[in-house]
N, C-alpha and C positions, 0 to 999 in steps of 0.2 A: 606591584603585582600585575601580571598580564591579565587580559580579559578572559575569564574562564568560559564565557558564553559563546557558543557557536551554533546557531539554530539549524544550519544545513550540514553539519558533520556530527559524528558520533563521539561522545566523551563518556566512557563508562564510569569515570569518577564522579561525574555530575549526575548522581543517581538519587532521586528523591521520591517521596510518596510512600506513606506507611503501608498502604496496600501492596505496593510493588516490593518493598523490603520484605514483607511477610511472604509474598509469592516467591521471591528469590530463595528464601530459606526453605519453603516447602519443596521447591523444585530441586534444590541441591540434595535434600534428604531423599526425595523420591527417585531421582535419577541415579544416585550412587548407592542407595540402601537396598535392603531386602525386607519385605517384598518390593519389587521394582515398580516404579510408576513412570509413565511417559505423559507428555503434556501437549495440548493444543492451545495456542495463544492467539487470540484475535484482537484486532484494534485497528483503527483507521490509520491512514498514512500519516507519518510524523507524530504518532502518539507516544512513541518510545519503545517499540518492539525491539528494534535493533540495539538500542542502548541496554535493554534488559538482557538480550542474548549475549552481547559482548561482555557485559558485567558477569553473567553466569559463566561464560567461557573463562574469563579472567580469574574468577574465584575458584573454579574447578582446577585450573592450572596452578594457581598459587597454593592450593591445598594438597598438591600431588604427594608430597612427602608424608603429610599427615595420614592420608588414606593408605599409602604404601606401608606405613608402619603397622597398619591394621590388616595387611595382607591383600589390599585392593590396589590395582593400577587404574587410574582414571585416564581415559583417552578422549578428550573432547574434540569433536570435528565440526567446525563451523562452515556452513555452506550458504553463500550469498546468492540468492536466486537472480539478482539483478546483473551479476557479472558472469553467469554461466554462458558458455558459448552457444551461438545460434548457427544452424538449427541444433536443437538439443535432443538427445536420445537417452532412454533409460540405461542403455549399455555404457554410455559415458559416465552417468552418475554412479553406477556401481563400481566402475573402474576408478573414478575419482575418490570415492570413499575408501576403497581398498588401498589405494596409493597413499592416502593420508594416514591410514592406520599403520601400514608397514613402515612408513617414514618415521612416525613417532615411536614405533617400537624398535627402530633400527634393524628391521628384519631383512634377511636376504631372499626371502620367499616372495618375490615380486612377480607381477603378471606382465608378459611382453606385449600383450594386445592392449589397444586403447579402447576397446569395446568389450564389455563383459556382461553376460546375462546373470540372472539371479542365482541360477544353479552353479555357474562357474564361480561367482563371488563366494558362495558358501564353500565350494570345494577348495578354493585357494586359502580361505581365511580360517576355516575350522581347525586345521592342524596347527596353525600359528598360535591361535588363542589357547588351544587345549594344552599346548606344551609349556606355557608360561608357568613359572614357579608361583607367582602371585595370581590372584583371581582378577582378570581384566574386566573393566566396564567401559565399553565404547558408548559414548554419548554424542549422538549426531544432532546438531542444531541446524534445522532448516529455517533460514530467514527469507521471507518473501517467497512463498510457494507459488504465487500466481504464474510465473513463467513455466512452471511444471504443470499446473492445473489446466492450462489452455490446450494441452496436447491430448489427442485421442488415446494415447497410451497411458495417461496419468492414472486412470482407474486401476489398471493392472499393476502399475508401479506401487500405488498405495496399498493394494491388496497384498503385494509381496512384503510390504512393510508390516502389515497386520500379522502375516505369518512369522516374520522375523521377530516381532516383539512378543508374540503370544503362543506360537505353535510350531516352533522349529527346535526340537530337542538338540542339544549340543551347540546351539547358537543363541537362542532366545535369552538364556541366562547371562549372556555377555553384552546385551544391547538394551539401551533406552534411547529415547529421542524426544525432541521438541519440534513441533511444526508451528510456525508463526506466519501469519499473513493478515491481509485486510479483509474486506467484505467477502472475497471469494472463499476464504477459509471457512466461513459459516456454512458453506455447502457441505463440507466434510463433517461439520458438527450436527447438522440438522437432517441431511438427506438420509432417508430410511435405508437407502442402498449403499451408503458410504461405508467402505471397509474400515475406516478409522473411528467411526462415530462412537462406538461403545468401548474402545480400548484406551482412549486418551482421557486424561483429566483436563477439562476445558476451563480456561480462564480468559477473562476479558479485561483489557486495559482501558480505563476511563480517564477522563480529565482529572486534574488535581482539585482538591477542595481548597478552601481559603488558607487553612493552616499550612498545608503542604506547599502551596504557592508562595506563601511568605517565607518559608524556609529556603526554597529554591532561589528566591530573589535576594536573600540576605546572607545566608551561610557562606557561599563560595568566596565572597569579597569581604566578609566580616563587617558589612555596613548595615547600620540600622536606619532604614528608611522611615519617613513619616507615615502615620496612619493614612493620611490623605493619598499619598503615592501608592501604598500597598492596596488600598481599596480601589483606586482608579485602575491600577494595572490588572487586578483580578476581574473587575467589572468588564474591562475592555476585552481581555483575552479569554475569559471564561475558564481560566485554569488550564488551557490547552498547552501542553509542554512546548510545542513548536512556537506558538505565538508568544509565550512567556520568554523563551530564549531569544527570539527575534527582538522583542522589546528591550530585554536587559542587555543584549549585545550592543544595541544602538545607544542606550542610556550610558552604560559604562564607558563606551568609547568616547563620549563627549563630556561627561561630568560625573564626579563622585560627591557633588554637593547636594544634599537632600533638598535644599530649598529650590534648586533649579531642575530637579528630576522630573517633576510633573510636566513642565513645559517641554523638556526634551522628549519625554515619552509620547506626548501628544504629537510632536513632529514625526516621530518614528511610526506611529499609527497611520498618520496621513501618507507617509511614504509607502507603507505596505499597501494601503488601499489603492495607490496609483500604480505601483510596479509589480505587486505580487497577488493581485486579486484573483488571478486565474486559479489559485489554490481553492478559493471559496467556490468558484464556478464548478470546479471538479468535484468538490465535496457534495454540492447540491445536485448537480445534474448527473453525475456518474454513480454516486453511492446511494443517494436517496431515491426510493421508489416513488411513483406518483402519489400513493397514499401518504408516505412519509412527508412529501412536500406539502400536501394539503394540510396535514396535521401541524406542520411547522407554521404554516400561514395562519393557523387558528390561535397560536400562542399570543396572549394579551400583550399589547405594546408597552404597558406599564411594568412588565417584568414579573407580574404575578402568575400564579400557577393555574393550570386548567385541570379539573378532576378527570381521572381516567374514565369514569362512568360517562362523561360527556363525549369522550373520544369513541368509546365502545358503542354508544347509542347511535353514532353516525356511521361508523365503519365496521362494526361487528368485532367480536372478541379476537379472532385470529388475526385479522388485518390490523387491528389496533395494537396488539402485542408485538407483532412483527415490525410494524412501522416505528413504534416508540423505541424498540430495541435498536433499529438502524440509526435513529436520530441520536441516541446516546452513544452508539458505536462511533459515529462521525465526530461527536463532541460538541454538538450545537444545541443539545437539550439535556437537562438533568432532571432526575426524578427526586421526589421528596415523599415523606410519609410512607416509606416502604413501598414505593412504586405506585401510590394512589394519586399522586399529583405530578404534573410535568410543567416546566417552564423553559423558555429559551435561555441559552447561556452564551455570553460573549457579545458585547456591543459591536466589536469589529465585524463579526459575521452578520449580525443583524443589520448593520448599516449597509453592508453590501446587498443584503436581501431586499432592503427597502428600495434600493436603486435598480437592481438588476434581476432580482428573483421573480419568478413567475410560476404559477401553477397551471395545471392542464386545462383549466377553463378558458385560457387564452392561448390559442395555438398560433404563435407568431415566430417568424424567422428572426435570426440575429442580424440586426442591421450592420453591425461591425464586420461580420463575416461577409455579408453581401457586398459591402464597399471594398473590402480587401480582394474579393474575387473579381470585382469589376476592374481592379487595377492590374490584374495578372494578364500579361500579353499571351493570347492564345487564339488559335483559329476558331475555337468554340467560345460561345458566350457563356462562360462559367457562372456568372452571376445570375443570369436568367434561368439556367438549368437548376441551380440551387433554389431559386425562387419557385420554380415549377414543383420541386419536391414538396415544399411547404404548402403551396396552394393545393396540391393533391391531398395532402393530409387534412386540410381545412374543409375540403368538400365532403358531401354526404355520399359515401360509396359503400358497396358491399365488400370491397377488398382494397386494401391500401398498399399492396406490394409495389404498385407503381411508384409511390413516393420513395420507398426504400431503394428501388432500382435507380431512380434519378439521383439520389444522394450518393449512392455507391459509384455511379458513373462520373459524377462530379469529382469525387476523390481521385478516380483513375486519371481523369484529365488534368487535375492539379499536378499529379506526379509526372505526367508526360510533359507538362509545361515547365515545371520548376526543377525537376530532377530527371532529365533525359538520360538514357542509358549511358551514352558516351561520357557525359559529365560525371556521373556517379562512378563509372569505371576508372575515370581519371584521378579520383581521390587517392592520396598516397597510401592509405591503409586498406584500399578495396581488395577483397579477395572473394571470388565467387563462392557461393554456398555449394556444398556437395551436390553433384548432379545438375548444376545450373551453369549456363553460360552467360546469361544476362542478369543484371541486378534484380533481386526480388523486391516485393513491396516493402518488406521489413527493412531492407538495406536502403531503399529510397527514402523512407520516412526517417531513418537514423541520419542519413545524409542531410536532409532538410533541417532536422532538429539541430544538427551540429552547425549548419550554416547560420541559423538564427542565434545559436549560442555564441558563435564567434563574433557576431555583430553586437552582442550585449556584453560589454566588457566589464561590467560592474563586478568587483571582487566578491560580492555577497553571494553570487550564484556559481562561483568557481567549483564548489563541491557538490553542486546540484546536477551535474551532467548525467549521472545514471538515471535519475528520476525523469529528467527532461528528454533523454534520448532513448534509453532502453525501454522504460515503461511506456513511453509514448508509441514506440514502434510496436510493442506487443498489443497495446490498446487498439491501435489502428488495424492491425492484422486481425485481431479478434472481432472488431466491429465490422470489418469487411466480410469476414466469414459469416457472421450473423446476418448481415444484410443480404449476402448472396443466398443464404438458406431461405430467407423470407421472400425473395423475388420469385421463387419457384413454388410457393405455396400461398395460402390465404393469410393475409396480415390484417390484424385488427388495427383500428386507429391508435389505440394505446401502445401496441407493440411498435407500430411505425413511428409514433411520436418519440418513444424511448430511443430508437435508433437515430432519428434526426437530431435529438438533443445531444446524443453522444458524439455525433459527427460535428455538431457546432463546437463542442469543446476541443476536439482534435484539430479541426480546421483553424480555429482561432490560435492554436499553439503553433501551427505550421506556416500559415500564410504571413508574408511580410506586411508590416503595418504601413 
């Protein structure tokens, strides 16, 4: 039997977790039924959102005839935010959705334009759906909404979806949707001004418990592992789906002997800590707020739990609740006793934290980034410019926008040195973005990411290109815009520190070692 585990690709058949199975059933009922329900699904990167949506798409498609016999045509439309074209426009999204619907309905009523506003979308589609003999249900599955949310027009786009789902007679009855994303999605859930806040049913994907982890480790191969192996694997991964699949992929590829499995697993864990630890750095520095990082550092080293009241006593109710939610969202903390106790989860991440994790009490630059910048050939001393940004953040100042300005300019000079215009334009797949004659920052970051990827030939990251390239480019552009905004206003030390830590993660991913 071939190895069923692939930690960096999606396999809807490898679908485990009783909570996820229950959620899948609820979503199918709500998306296809009456009254209609639409959903917002949040969860950290690699927690299983795409697997859930692809399984949902698969089940909706396979049940097509069953729903059709009841007078309903299900039309699932899957949209992967990571592969949408850049630059992105709402007009393209409405056109894409319309094209997918008409393609699946084999309708001749198509739109000649590649850009379509919301009014035009409804005008084209309403007659098509109204004239069908069966009742249609278009189910749009948005996977990874971050590339949409970074745009200024995203608020209007989500407001249009609110109208589509709840207040467009002649259209609303035909549509349901799922919006899935990482931490950015929580803005739509919590922001009092969010157009989708109160019309979606919100669900959060967590890590697996021990029982579900054991099922995932044993069912696909029909192998009964020893209790020692199962306990060790769960203790190390914390039940995080990505880490579990990574561990099992390595184990199965080398042995199916239960007596040798613990040793092989331990080697796989060591390999991850050497080659893939940037995942942990991103979890901690990008997704965890300063308060969340402080709370994580409070977790007892012996793995016992800390009472919520102790966290509230130090940080206050609102800060404590928000931070513990983020830590659970990332998958590095679990709650017990109905949310009254919290403990760290996963020795793999904890070991990384012991070596590299830091909290805001120590404002230090990343020595690895400094050394890599020092090796970059440039007329500017990038390493010293980078160091100046961190020294400014360490000083006692009324305004820290200077630190943000220095790190932004460091990034600009890195792009000039490593991705000059002519070099990027010479790439075989280069195509200027609309209205541009020179490569944009986004294109330069993608070029550098691809260069690094091409030099890392390990097969294990072959399917990780989108995360490494597309997400990194969006992260860099987003961080650049945030830094630019702060350079023209007053920045607190905490906000400057957040920007600098974000750039540490980006630069470490881009700079050659």
